N, CA, C and O atoms as CSV, one atom per row, in Angstrom:
chain,resi,resn,atom,element,x,y,z
A,1,MET,N,N,55.070,-14.349,156.753
A,1,MET,CA,C,53.852,-13.987,157.414
A,1,MET,C,C,53.446,-15.183,158.379
A,1,MET,O,O,53.584,-16.371,158.088
A,2,ARG,N,N,52.994,-14.763,159.410
A,2,ARG,CA,C,52.146,-15.836,160.444
A,2,ARG,C,C,50.933,-15.480,161.062
A,2,ARG,O,O,51.033,-14.323,161.472
A,3,TRP,N,N,49.845,-15.960,161.305
A,3,TRP,CA,C,48.631,-15.765,161.598
A,3,TRP,C,C,48.103,-16.363,162.838
A,3,TRP,O,O,48.066,-17.594,162.820
A,4,PHE,N,N,47.652,-15.735,163.997
A,4,PHE,CA,C,47.260,-16.398,165.175
A,4,PHE,C,C,46.209,-15.736,165.875
A,4,PHE,O,O,45.930,-14.606,165.475
A,5,ARG,N,N,45.550,-16.216,166.863
A,5,ARG,CA,C,44.611,-15.297,167.544
A,5,ARG,C,C,44.756,-15.532,168.965
A,5,ARG,O,O,45.190,-16.625,169.328
A,6,SER,N,N,44.426,-14.582,169.879
A,6,SER,CA,C,44.381,-14.596,171.286
A,6,SER,C,C,43.014,-14.009,171.958
A,6,SER,O,O,42.274,-13.169,171.446
A,7,TYR,N,N,42.875,-14.553,173.036
A,7,TYR,CA,C,41.502,-14.253,173.613
A,7,TYR,C,C,41.911,-13.205,175.018
A,7,TYR,O,O,42.728,-13.474,175.899
A,8,TRP,N,N,41.254,-12.236,174.923
A,8,TRP,CA,C,41.196,-11.136,176.180
A,8,TRP,C,C,40.148,-11.463,176.803
A,8,TRP,O,O,39.162,-11.063,176.185
A,9,ASP,N,N,39.830,-12.127,177.950
A,9,ASP,CA,C,38.627,-12.352,178.553
A,9,ASP,C,C,37.922,-11.061,179.571
A,9,ASP,O,O,36.755,-10.936,179.942
A,10,GLU,N,N,39.046,-10.247,179.825
A,10,GLU,CA,C,38.401,-8.998,180.525
A,10,GLU,C,C,37.305,-8.149,179.831
A,10,GLU,O,O,36.328,-7.638,180.379
A,11,ASP,N,N,37.702,-8.085,178.325
A,11,ASP,CA,C,36.548,-7.445,177.507
A,11,ASP,C,C,35.864,-8.422,176.786
A,11,ASP,O,O,34.975,-8.042,176.024
A,12,ASP,N,N,36.149,-9.777,176.898
A,12,ASP,CA,C,35.562,-10.555,175.857
A,12,ASP,C,C,35.836,-10.466,174.295
A,12,ASP,O,O,34.926,-10.515,173.468
A,13,ILE,N,N,37.041,-10.344,174.008
A,13,ILE,CA,C,37.655,-9.853,172.802
A,13,ILE,C,C,38.633,-10.984,172.161
A,13,ILE,O,O,39.711,-11.325,172.648
A,14,TRP,N,N,38.055,-11.489,170.996
A,14,TRP,CA,C,39.095,-12.203,170.317
A,14,TRP,C,C,39.816,-11.396,169.351
A,14,TRP,O,O,39.214,-10.647,168.582
A,15,PHE,N,N,41.525,-11.557,169.356
A,15,PHE,CA,C,42.147,-10.720,168.559
A,15,PHE,C,C,42.670,-11.545,167.515
A,15,PHE,O,O,43.343,-12.471,167.968
A,16,TYR,N,N,42.581,-11.517,166.195
A,16,TYR,CA,C,43.132,-12.055,165.138
A,16,TYR,C,C,44.268,-11.454,164.387
A,16,TYR,O,O,43.914,-10.497,163.700
A,17,PHE,N,N,45.412,-11.719,164.332
A,17,PHE,CA,C,46.646,-11.148,163.871
A,17,PHE,C,C,47.187,-11.736,162.699
A,17,PHE,O,O,46.944,-12.923,162.480
A,18,GLU,N,N,47.846,-11.115,161.958
A,18,GLU,CA,C,48.717,-11.329,160.818
A,18,GLU,C,C,50.189,-10.581,160.975
A,18,GLU,O,O,50.359,-9.365,160.880
A,19,VAL,N,N,51.076,-11.437,161.199
A,19,VAL,CA,C,52.335,-10.760,161.691
A,19,VAL,C,C,53.419,-11.006,160.403
A,19,VAL,O,O,53.470,-11.945,159.608
A,20,GLY,N,N,54.237,-9.830,160.509
A,20,GLY,CA,C,55.308,-9.905,159.174
A,20,GLY,C,C,56.555,-10.507,160.248
A,20,GLY,O,O,56.510,-10.678,161.467
A,21,ALA,N,N,57.498,-10.711,159.416
A,21,ALA,CA,C,58.965,-11.323,159.634
A,21,ALA,C,C,59.409,-10.427,160.738
A,21,ALA,O,O,60.048,-10.929,161.663
A,22,ASP,N,N,59.166,-9.284,160.737
A,22,ASP,CA,C,59.667,-8.083,161.691
A,22,ASP,C,C,58.998,-8.210,163.035
A,22,ASP,O,O,59.347,-7.426,163.918
A,23,ASP,N,N,58.187,-9.004,163.252
A,23,ASP,CA,C,57.321,-9.319,164.438
A,23,ASP,C,C,56.199,-8.127,164.474
A,23,ASP,O,O,55.416,-8.112,165.423
A,24,TRP,N,N,56.123,-7.260,163.587
A,24,TRP,CA,C,55.172,-6.183,163.756
A,24,TRP,C,C,53.673,-6.584,163.096
A,24,TRP,O,O,53.671,-7.052,161.957
A,25,VAL,N,N,52.499,-6.415,163.754
A,25,VAL,CA,C,51.068,-6.698,163.305
A,25,VAL,C,C,51.180,-6.030,162.088
A,25,VAL,O,O,51.670,-4.901,162.055
A,26,THR,N,N,50.708,-6.698,160.897
A,26,THR,CA,C,50.377,-6.320,159.624
A,26,THR,C,C,48.870,-5.860,159.184
A,26,THR,O,O,48.513,-4.997,158.382
A,27,ARG,N,N,48.084,-6.794,160.042
A,27,ARG,CA,C,46.595,-6.847,159.732
A,27,ARG,C,C,46.019,-7.090,161.232
A,27,ARG,O,O,46.798,-7.608,162.033
A,28,GLN,N,N,44.862,-6.792,161.618
A,28,GLN,CA,C,44.523,-7.106,163.047
A,28,GLN,C,C,42.742,-6.874,162.994
A,28,GLN,O,O,42.119,-5.921,162.525
A,29,VAL,N,N,42.286,-7.980,163.584
A,29,VAL,CA,C,40.897,-7.960,163.517
A,29,VAL,C,C,40.566,-8.049,165.036
A,29,VAL,O,O,41.336,-8.705,165.736
A,30,GLU,N,N,39.373,-7.382,165.669
A,30,GLU,CA,C,39.018,-7.742,166.920
A,30,GLU,C,C,37.565,-7.992,166.986
A,30,GLU,O,O,36.831,-7.094,166.574
A,31,LEU,N,N,36.986,-9.189,167.490
A,31,LEU,CA,C,35.814,-9.574,167.664
A,31,LEU,C,C,35.314,-9.566,169.186
A,31,LEU,O,O,35.933,-10.197,170.043
A,32,GLN,N,N,34.075,-8.765,169.506
A,32,GLN,CA,C,33.582,-8.513,170.865
A,32,GLN,C,C,32.499,-9.443,171.002
A,32,GLN,O,O,31.651,-9.628,170.129
A,33,GLY,N,N,32.550,-10.130,172.308
A,33,GLY,CA,C,31.195,-10.555,172.843
A,33,GLY,C,C,30.810,-12.026,172.219
A,33,GLY,O,O,31.450,-12.560,171.313
A,34,ILE,N,N,29.618,-12.606,172.880
A,34,ILE,CA,C,29.321,-13.738,172.525
A,34,ILE,C,C,29.146,-13.881,170.813
A,34,ILE,O,O,29.543,-14.816,170.117
A,35,ASP,N,N,28.488,-12.758,170.415
A,35,ASP,CA,C,28.051,-12.858,168.972
A,35,ASP,C,C,29.492,-12.412,168.160
A,35,ASP,O,O,29.471,-12.258,166.939
A,36,ARG,N,N,30.471,-12.261,168.781
A,36,ARG,CA,C,31.662,-11.765,167.936
A,36,ARG,C,C,31.466,-10.854,166.918
A,36,ARG,O,O,31.678,-11.121,165.735
A,37,THR,N,N,30.973,-9.526,167.428
A,37,THR,CA,C,30.782,-8.415,166.758
A,37,THR,C,C,32.069,-7.589,166.525
A,37,THR,O,O,32.702,-7.075,167.447
A,38,PRO,N,N,32.433,-7.496,165.107
A,38,PRO,CA,C,33.685,-6.684,164.596
A,38,PRO,C,C,33.766,-5.449,165.113
A,38,PRO,O,O,32.862,-4.661,164.837
A,39,ILE,N,N,34.969,-4.984,166.050
A,39,ILE,CA,C,35.012,-3.802,166.491
A,39,ILE,C,C,36.340,-3.018,165.835
A,39,ILE,O,O,36.514,-1.801,165.895
A,40,ALA,N,N,37.238,-3.981,165.196
A,40,ALA,CA,C,38.415,-3.464,164.389
A,40,ALA,C,C,38.465,-4.576,163.228
A,40,ALA,O,O,38.012,-5.720,163.225
A,41,ALA,N,N,39.186,-3.840,162.216
A,41,ALA,CA,C,39.882,-4.688,161.173
A,41,ALA,C,C,40.785,-3.724,160.361
A,41,ALA,O,O,40.543,-3.237,159.257
A,42,ALA,N,N,41.878,-3.554,161.143
A,42,ALA,CA,C,42.966,-2.674,160.653
A,42,ALA,C,C,43.960,-3.054,160.075
A,42,ALA,O,O,44.494,-4.116,160.398
A,43,SER,N,N,44.500,-2.177,158.960
A,43,SER,CA,C,45.961,-2.800,158.259
A,43,SER,C,C,46.896,-1.650,158.511
A,43,SER,O,O,46.627,-0.464,158.321
A,44,LEU,N,N,48.121,-2.186,159.000
A,44,LEU,CA,C,49.375,-0.969,159.280
A,44,LEU,C,C,49.623,-0.211,158.017
A,44,LEU,O,O,49.815,1.004,158.068
A,45,ALA,N,N,49.630,-0.989,156.667
A,45,ALA,CA,C,49.893,-0.262,155.417
A,45,ALA,C,C,48.688,0.767,155.272
A,45,ALA,O,O,48.847,1.940,154.934
A,46,GLU,N,N,47.667,0.278,155.519
A,46,GLU,CA,C,46.555,1.307,155.451
A,46,GLU,C,C,46.479,2.775,156.151
A,46,GLU,O,O,46.194,3.900,155.739
A,47,ALA,N,N,46.917,2.164,157.556
A,47,ALA,CA,C,47.102,3.340,158.603
A,47,ALA,C,C,48.138,4.437,158.345
A,47,ALA,O,O,48.031,5.618,158.675
A,48,LEU,N,N,49.286,3.784,157.619
A,48,LEU,CA,C,50.341,4.663,157.494
A,48,LEU,C,C,50.086,5.456,156.381
A,48,LEU,O,O,50.608,6.569,156.316
A,49,GLN,N,N,49.247,4.984,155.356
A,49,GLN,CA,C,49.034,5.629,154.052
A,49,GLN,C,C,47.753,6.809,154.671
A,49,GLN,O,O,47.933,7.965,154.289
A,50,ALA,N,N,46.778,6.616,155.385
A,50,ALA,CA,C,46.196,7.560,156.025
A,50,ALA,C,C,46.728,8.630,156.754
A,50,ALA,O,O,46.297,9.782,156.703
A,51,ARG,N,N,47.871,8.159,157.578
A,51,ARG,CA,C,48.705,9.268,158.176
A,51,ARG,C,C,49.025,10.326,157.390
A,51,ARG,O,O,48.800,11.526,157.549
A,52,GLU,N,N,49.695,9.613,156.339
A,52,GLU,CA,C,50.303,10.626,155.453
A,52,GLU,C,C,49.302,11.495,154.561
A,52,GLU,O,O,49.703,12.581,154.142
A,53,GLY,N,N,48.031,11.061,154.261
A,53,GLY,CA,C,47.148,11.885,153.681
A,53,GLY,C,C,46.323,12.474,154.616
A,53,GLY,O,O,45.230,12.894,154.238
A,54,GLY,N,N,46.642,12.575,155.728
A,54,GLY,CA,C,45.785,13.324,156.772
A,54,GLY,C,C,44.490,12.986,157.031
A,54,GLY,O,O,43.639,13.784,157.425
A,55,THR,N,N,44.297,11.690,156.797
A,55,THR,CA,C,42.901,11.011,157.274
A,55,THR,C,C,42.780,9.875,158.235
A,55,THR,O,O,41.830,9.095,158.312
A,56,TYR,N,N,43.757,9.883,158.885
A,56,TYR,CA,C,44.161,8.924,160.124
A,56,TYR,C,C,42.933,8.785,161.056
A,56,TYR,O,O,42.557,7.680,161.445
A,57,ALA,N,N,42.365,9.858,161.377
A,57,ALA,CA,C,41.416,9.672,162.340
A,57,ALA,C,C,40.196,9.098,161.974
A,57,ALA,O,O,39.577,8.280,162.655
A,58,ALA,N,N,39.806,9.611,160.712
A,58,ALA,CA,C,38.686,8.571,159.995
A,58,ALA,C,C,38.888,7.345,159.904
A,58,ALA,O,O,37.983,6.543,160.135
A,59,TYR,N,N,40.119,6.970,159.548
A,59,TYR,CA,C,40.425,5.536,159.263
A,59,TYR,C,C,40.339,4.620,160.686
A,59,TYR,O,O,39.817,3.519,160.865
A,60,ALA,N,N,40.914,5.331,161.438
A,60,ALA,CA,C,41.119,4.680,162.868
A,60,ALA,C,C,39.660,4.627,163.373
A,60,ALA,O,O,39.288,3.596,163.934
A,61,ALA,N,N,38.830,5.635,163.220
A,61,ALA,CA,C,37.345,5.512,163.658
A,61,ALA,C,C,36.641,4.424,163.071
A,61,ALA,O,O,35.762,3.868,163.730
A,62,THR,N,N,36.945,4.000,161.768
A,62,THR,CA,C,36.265,3.086,161.178
A,62,THR,C,C,36.720,1.590,161.169
A,62,THR,O,O,36.006,0.587,161.150
A,63,TYR,N,N,38.034,1.684,161.185
A,63,TYR,CA,C,38.824,0.336,161.309
A,63,TYR,C,C,39.707,0.080,162.576
A,63,TYR,O,O,40.320,-0.982,162.686
A,64,GLY,N,N,39.761,0.931,163.408
A,64,GLY,CA,C,40.425,0.638,164.554
A,64,GLY,C,C,42.065,0.862,164.269
A,64,GLY,O,O,42.533,1.618,163.418
A,65,GLU,N,N,42.799,0.036,165.173
A,65,GLU,CA,C,44.404,0.343,164.881
A,65,GLU,C,C,45.038,-0.988,165.001
A,65,GLU,O,O,44.316,-1.853,165.496
A,66,THR,N,N,46.127,-1.306,164.684
A,66,THR,CA,C,47.125,-2.332,165.016
A,66,THR,C,C,47.866,-1.952,166.272
A,66,THR,O,O,48.086,-0.825,166.715
A,67,ALA,N,N,48.231,-3.224,166.789
A,67,ALA,CA,C,48.827,-3.162,167.912
A,67,ALA,C,C,50.316,-2.282,167.725
A,67,ALA,O,O,51.009,-2.284,166.707
A,68,GLY,N,N,50.550,-1.657,168.797
A,68,GLY,CA,C,51.531,-0.654,168.681
A,68,GLY,C,C,53.087,-1.098,169.201
A,68,GLY,O,O,54.033,-0.312,169.249
A,69,LEU,N,N,53.137,-2.410,169.548
A,69,LEU,CA,C,54.420,-3.091,169.737
A,69,LEU,C,C,54.579,-4.454,168.917
A,69,LEU,O,O,53.635,-5.163,168.567
A,70,PRO,N,N,55.647,-4.648,168.720
A,70,PRO,CA,C,56.071,-5.847,168.138
A,70,PRO,C,C,55.766,-7.022,168.976
A,70,PRO,O,O,56.029,-6.931,170.176
A,71,VAL,N,N,55.089,-8.453,168.379
A,71,VAL,CA,C,54.805,-9.318,169.069
A,71,VAL,C,C,55.949,-9.833,170.111
A,71,VAL,O,O,55.691,-10.456,171.141
A,72,SER,N,N,56.894,-9.570,169.793
A,72,SER,CA,C,58.244,-10.230,170.393
A,72,SER,C,C,58.189,-9.462,171.807
A,72,SER,O,O,58.917,-9.861,172.715
A,73,GLN,N,N,57.513,-8.594,171.961
A,73,GLN,CA,C,57.484,-7.555,173.323
A,73,GLN,C,C,56.241,-7.819,174.121
A,73,GLN,O,O,56.192,-7.436,175.290
A,74,TRP,N,N,55.240,-8.447,173.569
A,74,TRP,CA,C,53.920,-8.773,174.270
A,74,TRP,C,C,54.276,-9.855,175.629
A,74,TRP,O,O,55.154,-10.698,175.813
A,75,GLU,N,N,53.486,-9.513,176.191
A,75,GLU,CA,C,53.450,-10.209,177.569
A,75,GLU,C,C,52.068,-10.921,178.019
A,75,GLU,O,O,51.131,-10.180,178.316
A,76,GLY,N,N,51.935,-11.997,178.069
A,76,GLY,CA,C,50.740,-12.521,178.822
A,76,GLY,C,C,49.684,-13.004,177.873
A,76,GLY,O,O,48.563,-13.251,178.317
A,77,HIS,N,N,49.954,-13.156,176.617
A,77,HIS,CA,C,49.128,-13.534,175.699
A,77,HIS,C,C,49.264,-14.990,175.194
A,77,HIS,O,O,50.397,-15.471,175.189
A,78,ASN,N,N,48.177,-15.769,174.751
A,78,ASN,CA,C,48.289,-17.171,174.527
A,78,ASN,C,C,48.117,-17.388,173.038
A,78,ASN,O,O,47.000,-17.854,172.811
A,79,PRO,N,N,48.865,-17.203,171.918
A,79,PRO,CA,C,48.763,-17.258,170.855
A,79,PRO,C,C,48.236,-18.772,170.469
A,79,PRO,O,O,48.718,-19.798,170.950
A,80,MET,N,N,47.168,-18.723,169.521
A,80,MET,CA,C,46.855,-19.924,168.881
A,80,MET,C,C,46.505,-19.669,167.412
A,80,MET,O,O,45.748,-18.873,166.856
A,81,PRO,N,N,47.488,-20.818,166.902
A,81,PRO,CA,C,47.763,-20.183,165.379
A,81,PRO,C,C,46.391,-20.678,164.638
A,81,PRO,O,O,45.487,-21.434,164.993
A,82,LEU,N,N,46.606,-20.011,163.596
A,82,LEU,CA,C,45.490,-19.938,162.231
A,82,LEU,C,C,46.234,-20.099,160.958
A,82,LEU,O,O,47.441,-19.873,160.878
A,83,THR,N,N,45.542,-20.471,160.019
A,83,THR,CA,C,45.912,-20.617,158.705
A,83,THR,C,C,45.736,-19.225,158.088
A,83,THR,O,O,44.958,-18.409,158.582
A,84,LYS,N,N,46.452,-18.977,157.031
A,84,LYS,CA,C,45.972,-17.952,156.381
A,84,LYS,C,C,44.683,-17.659,155.821
A,84,LYS,O,O,44.098,-16.576,155.835
A,85,ALA,N,N,44.290,-18.805,155.302
A,85,ALA,CA,C,42.824,-18.888,154.825
A,85,ALA,C,C,41.509,-18.593,156.080
A,85,ALA,O,O,40.409,-18.089,155.850
A,86,GLU,N,N,41.998,-19.048,157.331
A,86,GLU,CA,C,41.154,-18.442,158.581
A,86,GLU,C,C,41.254,-17.077,158.669
A,86,GLU,O,O,40.261,-16.370,158.840
A,87,PHE,N,N,42.349,-16.652,158.569
A,87,PHE,CA,C,42.623,-15.264,158.809
A,87,PHE,C,C,41.748,-14.411,157.891
A,87,PHE,O,O,40.900,-13.629,158.321
A,88,GLU,N,N,42.020,-14.622,156.561
A,88,GLU,CA,C,41.414,-14.129,155.359
A,88,GLU,C,C,39.752,-14.086,155.502
A,88,GLU,O,O,39.172,-13.036,155.226
A,89,ASP,N,N,39.113,-15.087,155.878
A,89,ASP,CA,C,37.666,-15.501,156.225
A,89,ASP,C,C,37.373,-14.317,157.057
A,89,ASP,O,O,36.648,-13.427,156.612
A,90,ILE,N,N,37.933,-14.245,158.334
A,90,ILE,CA,C,37.801,-13.420,159.346
A,90,ILE,C,C,37.808,-12.060,158.729
A,90,ILE,O,O,36.782,-11.432,158.467
A,91,TRP,N,N,38.964,-11.665,158.523
A,91,TRP,CA,C,39.281,-10.341,157.909
A,91,TRP,C,C,38.107,-9.771,156.813
A,91,TRP,O,O,37.550,-8.685,156.975
A,92,THR,N,N,37.887,-10.481,155.924
A,92,THR,CA,C,36.748,-10.266,154.807
A,92,THR,C,C,35.550,-9.843,155.733
A,92,THR,O,O,35.240,-8.659,155.862
A,93,THR,N,N,34.858,-10.919,156.404
A,93,THR,CA,C,33.880,-10.466,157.132
A,93,THR,C,C,33.791,-9.156,157.959
A,93,THR,O,O,32.911,-8.304,157.836
A,94,ALA,N,N,34.862,-9.126,158.839
A,94,ALA,CA,C,34.974,-7.981,159.483
A,94,ALA,C,C,34.881,-6.559,158.637
A,94,ALA,O,O,34.287,-5.538,158.984
A,95,ARG,N,N,35.451,-6.732,157.726
A,95,ARG,CA,C,35.549,-5.421,156.850
A,95,ARG,C,C,34.379,-5.079,156.142
A,95,ARG,O,O,34.063,-3.903,155.967
A,96,GLN,N,N,33.600,-6.196,155.651
A,96,GLN,CA,C,32.363,-5.992,155.125
A,96,GLN,C,C,31.463,-5.120,156.172
A,96,GLN,O,O,30.993,-4.012,155.915
A,97,ILE,N,N,31.329,-5.754,157.267
A,97,ILE,CA,C,30.725,-5.229,158.490
A,97,ILE,C,C,30.981,-3.745,158.728
A,97,ILE,O,O,30.117,-2.869,158.689
A,98,LEU,N,N,32.462,-3.549,159.016
A,98,LEU,CA,C,32.593,-2.178,159.400
A,98,LEU,C,C,32.383,-1.253,158.356
A,98,LEU,O,O,32.023,-0.101,158.599
A,99,GLU,N,N,32.611,-1.730,157.041
A,99,GLU,CA,C,32.237,-0.745,155.939
A,99,GLU,C,C,30.757,-0.451,155.462
A,99,GLU,O,O,30.507,0.467,154.681
A,100,ALA,N,N,29.818,-1.270,155.973
A,100,ALA,CA,C,28.552,-1.194,155.853
A,100,ALA,C,C,28.141,0.120,156.340
A,100,ALA,O,O,28.766,0.688,157.236
A,101,PRO,N,N,27.000,0.674,155.721
A,101,PRO,CA,C,26.459,1.919,156.229
A,101,PRO,C,C,25.576,1.640,157.557
A,101,PRO,O,O,24.896,0.623,157.694
A,102,HIS,N,N,25.658,2.498,158.355
A,102,HIS,CA,C,24.970,2.098,159.562
A,102,HIS,C,C,23.515,3.138,159.580
A,102,HIS,O,O,23.401,4.349,159.391
A,103,LEU,N,N,22.697,2.277,159.836
A,103,LEU,CA,C,21.292,3.055,159.940
A,103,LEU,C,C,20.994,3.740,161.112
A,103,LEU,O,O,21.110,3.214,162.219
A,104,PRO,N,N,20.582,4.988,160.921
A,104,PRO,CA,C,20.242,5.583,162.272
A,104,PRO,C,C,19.370,4.992,163.024
A,104,PRO,O,O,18.416,4.475,162.442
A,105,GLU,N,N,19.439,4.899,164.479
A,105,GLU,CA,C,18.349,4.387,165.242
A,105,GLU,C,C,16.953,5.050,165.388
A,105,GLU,O,O,16.948,6.262,165.607
A,106,LEU,N,N,15.909,4.474,165.302
A,106,LEU,CA,C,14.607,4.976,165.455
A,106,LEU,C,C,14.355,5.397,166.654
A,106,LEU,O,O,13.248,5.863,166.925
């Protein structure tokens, strides 16, 4: 496994990736804006399980999706290395926020 992050300035999103030996993203976190609001924290294994169980739409609505191509096919990204511990901290925080019940607006 390896971990890195990339920034997409067009939408002000930081992408955090865990990538397997086959170059496929196994887990992905997306943080948007100046306050780095989590908008995705998806796991490839969980997404595949949700597809098999018929709950993929609900999974994707809550956690987003992982990249659809292996890293070796990406163009124009500037990977910045992360440690496993750094990725895990970001993953854990993003998942907690995305899993928290949302209060209705008044």
